[in-house]
N, C-alpha and C positions, 0 to 999 in steps of 0.2 A: 541531608539538606539538599534541596534542589539547586541546580546551577542557575545563574542569572539568565543564561540563554534559554534554558527550558522554561522558566517561569515567564520570561518575556514573551516567548512564543504562545504560552497559555493565555497571557493577558491580551495579546494581539487577537487571538481567537475569541476570547471573551467579548471584546468589543465588536469584532466582525460579526459574530453570531447574534449579538444583541441588535446590531443595526439591521441584520437580515431577518430578524424575528424568528430565527431558527432555535426555538426553545429547547429542543432535544439536544442539539449540539452545544448550546449555551450551558445546559445542565452538566454536560460532560466536562466542562472546564472547571467545575466546582467540586470541592471536597463535600462529602455528605454533611459534615458539621460546620459548613461555612458560616461566618458571622459577618453581617453587613451593618455598618454603623454610620449614622448621620449626626455628627455632633451638634450642628446648628439647630436641628429640630428635636434632639435628644431621643431619636428613634433607633431601634436595633431590630434586625430581622435575623433569626437563627434558623439554620437548616436549609439544605438545598431546595427542597420542594417549596418552602415558603418564599425563598429569595427569587426563584424562577417566577412564581406567581406574582410577586411584588412587581417585577419588571414587565411581565405579560400584561398586567392590569394597569400599568402606568398610563394616565390619561393623555390624550392629544396625539397628534401625528409628529412624534419626535424622531430626530435623526442626529447622528453624531459623526464627528471627524476627529481623529487623533491628531493633536498638535505636536506632542512630544512624549517620548517614553525614556525613562531613566531606569536602568536595571543594575542590580548588584546581587550577590548571593543572598537568597532568602527574601528579597523584597523588590518590588517594582513600583515606580511612581508614574502616573500618566497625567497629562494635561489634555483635556478633551473639550472640544467645541460642540455645543448642543444647539439645535434649533427645535422649537416646539411652535408650530405654526409660524408666525412672524417674529416671535421672541427668540433672542439669541442669548446664550449664557455659556459660561465655562465652568468646568469642574476639575478639581485636583483630587486624584484618587490614589490611595496608598494600598498596595496589595502585599500580602504574604502568602507563601505557598506551603503545602504539606510535602511529605517525603515522596509522594508520587507525582509532584509537579502540578497539582491542581490548586486552585485558589482557595485558601483557607480563611483569610480575612480581607475585607474591603472596607476602607474608611473614606467617605466622600466629603469634600468641602466644596460648597457652592458659593463662591464670593459674589456678592452683589456689587455692581458698579455704582460709584457715587462721585459727586463733584468734589474736586480737591479744595482744601482750605484756601482762602484768599491770602495773598502776600508772598507766594513763592513763584509767581509768574516769571520773574527774572531768572529763575534757576532751571525751569523745566520747559520742555517742548511737548505740547499736547498732540496726540495722534488720534 
């Protein structure tokens, strides 16, 4: 099992190389049999080559900034801010690693912002 420090460093490199569009270095962060899952669209990408190509072909001029990383042995969770043109969004990503400290699985959640229900204004502060 990889340590939380090793996997955290791998995930930091994963995001940095994605932002830099350094697809060779990005591929080096991944296990050969990496599996990427998007529960909201019910999509799955299996294998390093396909996952690198999935990211390389993603449309638009996208950029990312890590907001937070939480690491423990065997898994890392990130909260990442993305921009695509003028659109802004956040993703929560769950990572697991293989014995060599590479990314074995990634599960992404892309929450959409929405207006809160009426009636709780007296309890909350909007930001």
